[in-house]
C-alpha positions as CSV (number, residue, x, y, z in Angstrom):
1,X,0.0,0.0,0.0
2,X,1.3,3.5,-0.9
3,X,2.0,5.9,2.0
4,X,-0.7,8.5,2.4
5,X,1.6,11.3,1.0
6,X,2.3,9.4,-2.3
7,X,-1.4,8.8,-2.7
8,X,-2.2,12.5,-2.3
9,X,0.6,13.8,-4.6
10,X,-1.6,14.1,-7.8
11,X,-4.0,16.3,-5.8
12,X,-1.7,18.7,-4.2
13,X,1.4,20.7,-5.3
14,X,4.9,19.3,-4.6
15,X,5.4,21.9,-1.9
16,X,3.1,19.9,0.3
17,X,4.9,16.6,-0.1
18,X,7.0,17.1,3.0
19,X,3.9,17.8,5.0
20,X,2.3,14.5,3.9
21,X,5.5,12.6,4.6
22,X,5.7,14.2,8.1
23,X,2.1,12.9,8.8
24,X,3.2,9.4,7.7
25,X,6.1,9.4,10.2
26,X,4.1,10.4,13.3
27,X,3.7,6.8,14.4
28,X,6.1,6.2,17.3
29,X,8.7,3.4,17.1
30,X,7.6,0.5,19.4
31,X,9.7,-2.5,20.3
32,X,8.9,-5.5,22.6
33,X,11.6,-7.8,23.8
34,X,11.2,-11.2,25.5
35,X,13.6,-11.4,28.4
36,X,12.6,-14.8,29.7
37,X,10.6,-14.0,32.8
38,X,9.4,-10.6,31.6
39,X,8.9,-8.4,28.5
40,X,10.5,-5.0,27.9
41,X,8.4,-2.6,25.8
42,X,10.2,0.5,24.5
43,X,8.3,3.3,22.8
44,X,9.9,6.5,21.3
45,X,7.5,9.4,22.0
46,X,9.5,12.5,21.2
47,X,7.9,15.7,22.4
48,X,5.7,14.0,25.0
49,X,6.3,14.2,28.8
50,X,5.3,11.5,31.3
51,X,2.1,13.5,32.2
52,X,1.1,13.4,28.5
53,X,1.2,9.6,28.4
54,X,-1.4,7.0,29.7
55,X,-0.7,3.3,29.9
56,X,-3.4,0.6,30.6
57,X,-2.4,-3.0,30.8
58,X,-4.5,-6.2,30.8
59,X,-3.1,-9.7,31.2
60,X,-2.9,-10.1,27.4
61,X,-3.0,-6.6,26.0
62,X,-1.7,-3.0,26.5
63,X,-3.2,0.3,25.5
64,X,-0.9,3.3,25.0
65,X,-2.2,6.8,24.6
66,X,-0.3,10.1,24.4
67,X,-1.8,13.5,23.9
68,X,-0.2,17.0,24.0
69,X,-1.8,20.4,23.4
70,X,0.0,23.7,23.3
71,X,-1.3,27.2,22.9
72,X,1.2,30.0,22.6
73,X,0.5,33.7,22.2
74,X,3.0,36.3,21.5
75,X,2.4,40.1,21.3
76,X,4.6,42.6,19.5
77,X,4.2,46.0,18.0
78,X,2.9,44.4,14.8
79,X,0.1,42.6,16.6
80,X,-0.7,39.4,18.3
81,X,0.4,36.0,17.0
82,X,-1.3,32.8,18.3
83,X,0.1,29.3,17.7
84,X,-1.7,26.1,18.6
85,X,-0.6,22.6,18.2
86,X,-2.0,19.2,19.0
87,X,-0.3,15.8,18.9
88,X,-1.8,12.5,19.8
89,X,-1.0,8.8,19.6
90,X,-3.2,5.8,20.5
91,X,-2.2,2.1,20.1
92,X,-3.5,-1.2,21.3
93,X,-0.9,-4.1,21.5
94,X,-1.4,-7.8,22.1
95,X,1.0,-9.3,24.5
96,X,2.2,-12.8,23.5
97,X,1.9,-14.2,27.0
98,X,-0.1,-13.2,30.1
99,X,1.6,-10.7,32.4
100,X,1.1,-9.8,36.0
101,X,-0.7,-6.4,35.7
102,X,0.0,-5.5,39.4
103,X,3.7,-5.7,38.9
104,X,4.1,-3.8,35.6
105,X,6.7,-1.0,36.1
106,X,7.3,2.0,33.7
107,X,9.6,4.9,33.3
108,X,9.5,7.9,30.9
109,X,12.7,9.8,30.3
110,X,13.6,12.1,27.4
111,X,10.7,11.0,25.3
112,X,11.5,7.2,25.7
113,X,8.8,5.1,27.5
114,X,10.1,1.8,28.9
115,X,7.8,-0.8,30.5
116,X,8.8,-3.9,32.3
117,X,6.0,-6.5,32.0
118,X,6.5,-9.5,34.3
119,X,5.1,-12.7,32.9
120,X,2.7,-14.8,34.8
121,X,4.2,-18.1,36.0
122,X,2.5,-21.0,34.3
123,X,0.7,-23.2,36.7
124,X,1.9,-26.7,36.7
125,X,-1.0,-29.1,36.7
126,X,-0.5,-31.7,39.3
127,X,-0.4,-35.2,37.9
128,X,-2.8,-37.8,39.2
129,X,-1.2,-40.1,41.7
130,X,-2.1,-43.4,43.1
131,X,-2.9,-43.4,46.8
132,X,-1.9,-46.5,48.6
133,X,-4.6,-47.5,51.1
134,X,-3.7,-48.8,54.6
């Protein structure tokens, strides 16, 4: 499938190509690593602070949301200039194995989110055993 910017090229002048390609690249980079007894999820969220990010975790899935709004106003002799911006991200992820939701730990530093997702220990089913009667 073509990226959105390439699809829109015939309809808009070439000066807008960089705008469309910028929209295409707004999806953060996500990586999940299996470390044996836990998973490590890393997400690059440049421009977002930890207060902008919300993480919800279920035993088999994770929801990651980030939202940032800014409203800047500057006044000068020529007049008032107002700049508004809005950035958001929303992603659902399936987790390959069940995790212990109460023990999930996360940090956010310099736009990098890192989550440690401890795996649930598989329950060993007890084998049937013969009981010797006395």
